[in-house]
C-alpha positions in Angstrom: 130.7 203.7 44.4 129.4 206.8 46.0 126.5 207.3 43.8 125.4 203.9 44.3 125.7 204.2 48.2 123.8 207.7 48.0 121.1 205.9 45.6 120.8 203.3 48.2 120.7 205.6 51.2 118.0 207.4 49.5 115.8 204.5 48.6 116.4 203.2 52.2 115.2 206.7 53.7 112.3 206.5 51.5 111.2 203.0 52.4 111.7 204.2 56.0 109.4 207.0 55.7 106.5 205.0 54.0 106.6 202.6 57.0 106.8 205.3 59.6 103.9 206.9 57.7 102.0 203.5 58.2 103.1 203.0 61.9 99.8 203.7 64.0 99.9 206.6 66.8 101.2 205.8 70.1 97.6 205.9 71.4 96.6 203.2 69.3 97.9 200.1 71.2 98.8 197.5 69.0 97.6 193.9 70.4 99.8 192.6 73.2 99.2 191.1 76.7 96.0 192.1 78.7 95.7 191.3 82.6 92.4 191.1 84.7 92.3 190.3 88.3 90.2 187.2 88.7 90.0 186.3 92.5 91.7 185.1 95.4 93.2 182.0 96.5 95.0 180.8 99.8 98.2 179.0 99.1 98.5 177.9 102.7 101.5 178.5 105.6 104.5 180.1 104.8 107.4 177.6 104.7 111.0 177.3 104.6 112.9 175.1 102.0 116.8 174.3 102.4 118.2 173.8 98.7 121.6 172.4 98.3 123.3 173.4 95.2 124.9 170.4 93.5 127.9 170.8 90.9 126.7 170.6 87.2 128.5 169.8 84.3 128.0 171.5 80.8 129.3 170.2 77.5 130.8 173.1 75.6 132.9 173.5 72.4 135.7 174.0 74.9 135.3 170.4 76.5 133.3 169.8 79.9 132.7 172.8 82.1 132.0 171.9 85.8 130.0 174.7 87.7 130.6 174.1 91.5 127.7 174.0 93.7 126.9 176.4 96.2 126.4 175.2 100.0 123.1 175.0 101.8 120.6 177.8 101.0 117.4 178.6 103.0 114.7 180.1 100.9 111.5 181.4 102.5 108.6 180.6 100.4 105.6 183.1 100.8 102.3 181.6 101.0 98.7 182.5 102.4 96.3 184.8 100.8 97.0 185.7 97.2 95.5 187.8 94.4 95.2 185.7 91.1 95.7 187.6 88.0 95.0 186.2 84.5 97.3 187.3 81.2 96.2 186.8 77.9 98.2 187.6 74.9 96.8 188.7 71.6 99.7 189.2 69.7 101.4 186.5 67.6 104.8 186.7 69.8 105.9 185.2 73.0 105.9 187.9 75.7 107.9 188.2 78.9 105.8 189.9 81.7 107.4 191.3 84.9 105.5 192.7 87.8 106.5 196.4 88.5 104.1 197.1 91.5 101.1 195.6 93.2 98.4 198.2 94.5 95.2 198.0 96.4 92.4 200.4 96.2 91.7 202.9 99.2 89.1 205.7 99.3 91.9 208.2 98.2 92.7 206.1 95.3 95.5 203.5 94.6 98.4 202.6 97.3 101.3 200.5 96.3 102.6 197.7 98.3 106.5 197.3 98.7 107.4 193.7 97.2 109.1 191.8 99.9 110.1 189.4 97.2 110.2 189.8 93.4 107.4 187.4 92.0 109.9 186.8 88.8 108.9 187.0 85.2 106.3 185.2 83.2 106.3 184.0 79.8 103.0 184.1 78.2 103.0 182.2 74.7 101.7 183.8 71.5 97.7 183.7 71.4 97.9 182.0 74.8 97.2 182.6 78.5 98.8 182.4 81.7 98.1 182.8 85.6 99.9 184.4 88.3 99.2 184.3 92.1 100.7 187.0 94.0 100.6 187.3 98.0 98.4 189.9 99.5 97.7 190.9 103.2 94.0 191.6 102.7 91.3 189.9 100.6 88.7 192.6 101.1 90.1 195.1 99.0 90.5 195.2 95.1 94.1 194.9 93.9 95.7 195.6 90.5 99.3 195.1 89.1 101.3 197.2 86.8 103.5 195.1 84.5 106.4 195.7 82.2 106.2 193.5 79.0 108.7 192.7 76.4 108.0 191.1 73.2 110.2 188.6 71.1 112.0 190.5 68.6 111.3 189.9 64.7 113.3 190.3 61.6 117.0 191.0 61.7 117.0 191.7 65.2 115.4 188.2 65.9 118.0 186.6 63.8 120.9 188.4 65.3 119.7 187.2 68.8 119.2 183.5 67.6 122.8 183.5 66.3 124.0 185.1 69.6 122.0 182.4 71.5 123.5 179.7 69.5 127.2 180.8 69.9 126.6 181.5 73.8 125.0 177.8 73.9 128.2 176.5 72.2 130.5 178.2 74.6 128.7 177.8 78.0 126.4 174.9 77.3 123.6 176.8 78.6 120.3 177.5 76.4 119.3 181.1 76.8 116.5 183.2 75.1 116.6 186.7 74.9 113.6 189.3 74.3 114.3 192.8 73.0 111.1 193.5 70.8 108.5 195.8 71.5 108.2 197.1 75.3 105.4 198.7 76.9 104.0 199.0 80.3 100.5 197.9 81.1 97.9 197.9 84.1 95.6 194.9 85.0 91.9 195.5 84.5 89.4 195.0 87.6 86.5 192.5 87.3 83.2 193.8 86.2 80.8 194.1 89.1 77.3 192.3 88.6 
C-alpha cells in the first residue's frame, strides 16, 4: 500500500513539475480584463431614495424561511459628472472586478481620491464587455482606476464551489456564486491622444 502511495505521489510530483515548467512567467500576463477610460457623462443631480425593507420568504430543505424586513432606509444616490470606463474580458471565464482606487492626473503624477461610497463589483462576462460610470469632481483632468479582478475557478476547485453553492441554496433558498480563480490587479489605460 505504501509503495502504491509512493509511486502515485512521485507521478503526481512529476506531472506537477511539467505543468510548472509550462507556466508562463509572471511578467507575461495571461488574457484577462482590460480597462480603458472612454470619456465623461453627467448623471444628473444627486437624489435621496427611501427604501423600505420588506419581509421575504425563501423555500429551503428545512421548509419556508422568513427573513424579516428592515425599517425605512434612506440612501443617497450620488450623481453629477462621472468618468466612464469600458471593461473588456479577453478570457473565457467570467470575472468579477472591484474598483480599489480612482486617481486623477496632476503635474506631479497621479493623486488618489477617497471613495465616498464603494462603487460595488462588476461582472464582466467571458469574451464580453461592460461599462461603469464613477462619480468625479472635475472633468478637465485625466482619470484612471485600479481594479482588483477575480476569475471564476476551473477544474476541481470549480466543481467544489458549485457543490457548495448547491448545498447553500438548498439550506437557505438563496442562489450564490463564488469566484476564487486567478486574481490580479489592473490599471485602466488612458485614451490615445489624436
